[in-house]
C-alpha positions as a printed Julia matrix, in Angstrom:
63×3 Matrix{Float64}:
 124.7   103.96   90.84
 121.31  105.37   92.85
 118.69  103.75   92.91
 114.84  105.75   93.74
 112.08  103.78   96.09
 108.72  104.76   97.3
 108.45  105.44  100.72
 104.68  105.22  100.3
 104.53  101.81   98.42
 107.42   99.97  100.3
 108.92   99.97   96.4
 110.92  101.26   93.71
 109.45  103.69   91.85
 111.47  102.57   87.81
 113.35   99.77   87.24
 116.25  101.83   86.01
 118.84  103.13   88.27
 120.58  106.28   87.42
 123.96  107.86   87.56
 123.83  110.22   90.25
 121.53  111.87   92.2
 120.34  114.49   90.81
 119.28  112.08   88.35
 117.5   109.71   89.82
 115.25  113.59   91.63
 114.54  114.63   88.15
 112.96  111.09   87.62
 111.29  112.44   91.0
 110.11  114.78   89.93
 108.64  113.3    86.93
 107.43  110.35   88.0
 105.04  113.22   90.68
 103.77  115.18   87.04
 102.68  112.46   85.91
  99.79  112.13   88.65
  99.1   115.71   88.7
  96.49  115.57   86.0
  94.74  113.19   87.49
  95.05  115.44   90.97
  96.06  111.89   92.7
  98.46  108.72   93.15
  96.24  105.63   94.44
  98.34  103.85   96.31
  99.16  100.4    96.34
  96.14  100.05   99.48
  93.58  102.28   97.24
  94.53  105.33   99.1
  94.33  107.82   96.96
  96.69  111.33   98.12
  98.42  113.71   96.77
 101.1   113.26   94.45
 103.43  115.64   95.69
 102.63  113.53   98.88
 104.24  109.92   96.99
 107.58  110.08  100.02
 109.98  109.21   97.3
 113.67  108.8    98.84
 116.91  108.49   96.21
 119.53  105.6    97.74
 122.59  103.68   96.68
 122.05  100.91   94.13
 123.32   97.08   95.19
 125.82   96.07   93.17
């Protein structure tokens, strides 16, 4: 199982776990796309950044 880590904000991007790396990467694309319409992602410290610049990493989930 895999999780998606948001390195930008130091939190998990989802509470869901993913069966494969590919599923997690697909979720990462959708995660960034959610913010494309407004043109920015608001970080936890209130900085507006391009959604493409949100650092997301697929990591092994702890069992």
